[in-house]
C-alpha positions as CSV (number, residue, x, y, z in Angstrom):
1,X,-17.6,29.4,66.1
2,X,-16.2,28.4,62.7
3,X,-13.1,30.7,62.0
4,X,-13.8,33.2,59.2
5,X,-12.7,32.1,55.5
6,X,-9.7,34.0,53.7
7,X,-11.9,35.6,51.5
8,X,-14.1,36.6,54.8
9,X,-11.1,37.7,56.5
10,X,-10.0,40.1,53.4
11,X,-13.6,41.5,53.0
12,X,-13.4,42.7,57.1
13,X,-10.1,44.1,56.2
14,X,-11.1,46.1,53.5
15,X,-14.0,47.4,55.3
16,X,-11.9,48.3,58.4
17,X,-9.0,50.1,56.4
18,X,-11.7,52.1,55.0
19,X,-13.4,53.3,57.5
20,X,-10.1,53.4,59.7
21,X,-9.2,55.8,56.9
22,X,-12.3,58.1,57.2
23,X,-12.0,58.7,60.8
24,X,-8.3,59.6,60.9
25,X,-9.0,62.1,58.3
26,X,-12.3,63.8,59.6
27,X,-11.0,63.6,63.5
28,X,-7.0,63.3,63.2
29,X,-4.7,63.0,66.8
30,X,-3.5,66.9,67.6
31,X,-1.6,68.6,70.1
32,X,-2.9,71.1,73.3
33,X,-0.9,73.3,75.1
34,X,-1.4,73.2,79.1
35,X,-0.1,74.5,82.2
36,X,2.2,71.0,82.4
37,X,3.5,71.6,78.6
38,X,2.5,69.9,75.2
39,X,0.1,66.8,75.2
40,X,-0.8,64.5,72.4
41,X,-4.7,63.8,71.9
42,X,-6.2,61.1,70.7
43,X,-7.9,61.2,67.6
44,X,-10.6,59.0,66.2
45,X,-8.5,56.6,64.8
46,X,-6.9,55.8,68.3
47,X,-9.8,55.6,70.0
48,X,-11.3,52.5,67.5
49,X,-14.7,55.1,66.4
50,X,-14.2,53.3,63.1
51,X,-15.8,50.5,64.7
52,X,-18.7,52.5,65.5
53,X,-19.7,53.7,62.0
54,X,-19.5,50.1,61.1
55,X,-21.5,48.7,63.4
56,X,-23.9,51.7,63.2
57,X,-24.0,50.8,59.6
58,X,-24.7,47.0,59.9
59,X,-26.9,47.1,62.8
60,X,-28.7,50.4,62.5
61,X,-31.1,49.7,59.7
62,X,-34.1,47.9,59.5
63,X,-34.8,44.4,57.8
64,X,-37.4,45.8,55.7
65,X,-35.0,48.9,54.7
66,X,-32.3,46.5,53.9
67,X,-35.2,44.8,51.4
68,X,-36.1,48.1,49.8
69,X,-32.0,49.0,49.3
70,X,-31.6,45.3,48.1
71,X,-29.3,44.3,50.6
72,X,-31.0,41.2,51.8
73,X,-28.7,39.4,49.5
74,X,-26.2,39.6,52.6
75,X,-24.2,42.2,51.1
76,X,-23.3,44.4,54.3
77,X,-23.7,48.3,54.5
78,X,-20.6,49.2,55.1
79,X,-19.2,47.5,52.7
80,X,-21.4,49.2,49.9
81,X,-20.2,52.8,51.8
82,X,-16.8,51.3,51.4
83,X,-16.7,51.0,47.5
84,X,-18.6,54.2,48.1
85,X,-15.6,56.3,48.8
86,X,-13.7,54.5,46.7
87,X,-15.6,55.3,44.2
88,X,-15.1,59.1,44.4
89,X,-11.3,58.4,45.5
90,X,-11.0,56.9,42.0
91,X,-12.7,60.1,40.5
92,X,-10.2,62.3,41.9
93,X,-7.1,60.0,41.2
94,X,-8.3,59.9,37.5
95,X,-8.6,63.9,37.1
96,X,-5.3,64.1,38.4
97,X,-6.2,66.3,41.3
98,X,-4.4,64.5,44.5
99,X,-2.0,66.5,46.2
100,X,0.1,64.0,47.6
101,X,1.1,60.4,46.4
102,X,-0.7,57.4,46.9
103,X,0.8,55.5,50.0
104,X,-0.6,51.9,50.2
105,X,1.2,50.9,53.4
106,X,-0.7,53.0,56.0
107,X,-3.7,51.3,55.7
108,X,-2.9,47.7,54.2
109,X,-5.7,45.8,52.8
110,X,-7.9,48.9,51.8
111,X,-8.6,50.5,48.1
112,X,-7.8,54.0,46.6
113,X,-9.7,55.7,49.3
114,X,-7.4,54.4,52.3
115,X,-4.4,55.0,49.9
116,X,-5.0,58.7,49.8
117,X,-3.6,61.3,52.2
118,X,-5.9,62.7,54.8
119,X,-6.7,66.0,52.7
120,X,-7.2,64.1,49.7
121,X,-9.6,62.1,50.9
122,X,-11.7,64.9,52.7
123,X,-11.9,66.4,48.8
124,X,-12.7,62.8,48.0
125,X,-15.5,63.0,50.0
126,X,-16.6,66.3,48.7
127,X,-16.1,64.7,45.2
128,X,-19.3,62.1,46.3
129,X,-21.1,64.7,48.0
130,X,-21.7,66.9,45.0
131,X,-22.2,63.8,43.5
132,X,-18.7,64.4,40.5
133,X,-18.9,60.5,40.4
134,X,-20.5,57.9,38.2
135,X,-23.8,56.7,39.9
136,X,-24.3,54.2,36.9
137,X,-21.0,52.6,37.9
138,X,-22.0,52.3,41.9
139,X,-22.9,49.2,43.3
140,X,-26.6,48.6,44.6
141,X,-27.8,50.4,46.9
142,X,-26.2,53.6,45.6
143,X,-26.4,52.6,41.8
144,X,-28.7,55.6,40.3
145,X,-29.5,56.5,43.9
146,X,-28.3,60.7,44.4
147,X,-30.2,61.0,47.5
148,X,-28.9,58.1,49.1
149,X,-25.4,59.3,48.0
150,X,-25.9,62.7,49.7
151,X,-28.0,60.9,53.3
152,X,-24.6,58.8,53.6
153,X,-21.9,61.5,53.1
154,X,-23.7,63.7,55.6
155,X,-23.7,60.8,58.0
156,X,-20.3,59.8,57.3
157,X,-19.8,63.7,58.2
158,X,-21.5,63.1,61.2
159,X,-20.9,59.3,62.8
160,X,-17.3,60.3,63.9
161,X,-18.2,63.1,65.8
162,X,-21.1,60.8,67.3
163,X,-18.6,58.2,68.2
164,X,-15.7,60.4,69.4
165,X,-17.9,62.5,71.8
166,X,-20.4,60.3,72.9
167,X,-20.2,58.1,75.8
168,X,-19.2,55.1,73.1
169,X,-15.7,55.3,73.6
170,X,-16.6,54.1,77.5
171,X,-18.4,51.4,76.6
172,X,-15.1,49.7,77.0
173,X,-15.3,45.7,76.3
174,X,-19.5,45.8,75.5
175,X,-18.7,48.6,72.9
176,X,-19.9,46.6,69.7
177,X,-22.7,45.0,71.8
178,X,-26.4,45.2,70.8
179,X,-27.0,48.8,73.1
180,X,-28.9,47.2,75.9
181,X,-26.2,44.8,76.6
182,X,-23.7,47.7,76.7
183,X,-22.2,49.1,80.3
184,X,-20.1,52.5,81.0
185,X,-16.8,50.8,82.3
186,X,-14.8,54.1,82.2
187,X,-15.5,58.2,81.8
188,X,-15.6,58.9,78.3
189,X,-12.6,60.1,76.3
190,X,-14.3,62.5,74.1
191,X,-15.8,64.0,77.4
192,X,-12.6,64.6,78.7
193,X,-11.1,66.3,75.8
194,X,-14.0,68.8,75.7
195,X,-14.2,68.9,79.4
196,X,-17.5,68.4,79.6
197,X,-18.4,67.3,82.8
198,X,-21.3,64.6,82.2
199,X,-24.9,64.7,82.4
200,X,-26.6,66.3,85.2
201,X,-29.6,64.5,86.3
202,X,-32.7,66.7,87.0
203,X,-35.1,65.9,90.5
204,X,-38.6,66.9,91.2
205,X,-38.6,70.2,93.6
206,X,-41.0,72.4,93.9
207,X,-40.1,76.0,92.3
208,X,-42.2,78.0,93.3
209,X,-46.2,79.1,91.6
210,X,-47.0,79.3,88.3
211,X,-47.0,83.5,87.3
212,X,-49.8,84.4,84.8
213,X,-49.2,87.3,82.9
214,X,-52.2,89.6,81.6
215,X,-51.1,91.1,78.4
216,X,-52.1,94.8,78.4
217,X,-54.4,96.1,76.2
218,X,-52.9,99.1,73.8
219,X,-54.7,102.6,74.3
220,X,-57.0,100.8,76.2
221,X,-58.2,99.3,73.0
222,X,-57.6,95.7,71.2
223,X,-55.7,96.8,67.7
224,X,-57.9,96.9,65.2
225,X,-57.7,94.0,62.9
226,X,-58.5,94.5,58.6
């Protein structure tokens, strides 16, 4: 397999940094107290949940839908969505509404969204959700498409949680394979964090007879219907 070109590596780093910044803002690491003291609980960034979001965006959209979205020319949904997040960040910066200084070193290679503080990233997402951006300047498939913008913002709020608290993190070395080739390699981190013991598989068993309940008439008569 050929090594990616410099342009390709730059594009991939841009996408990676953008979604790393996204998941860190939505599910940051935190501290938990127990009988043994204070422990740090991994957030979505530490568990590489950004890889899950990028994979979903680039692999879960049918080719026919990509054609309708004008993505058949090779543009990836993950890159288009990263640019959407940057549009919200740019609007926040231009309006002078950021609460903390920009930092381009935290997620090197990213755009304006990656340079924002975590709280400002969330506020940029809110700007996009409220359509407080210029839809005309967005690139396809979001250009002048407010419905798709709102659908995607809903997805970006949900996907980090799906990746964090599902069995995805436990797929380990197979997590980026197609679903039919993934294998659970260990107990999921998110299940440990939420103290979820795992699925309980049911089995067929006789559980008694079906009860038939006869409804009684009211005053020996059925209610009048008028």
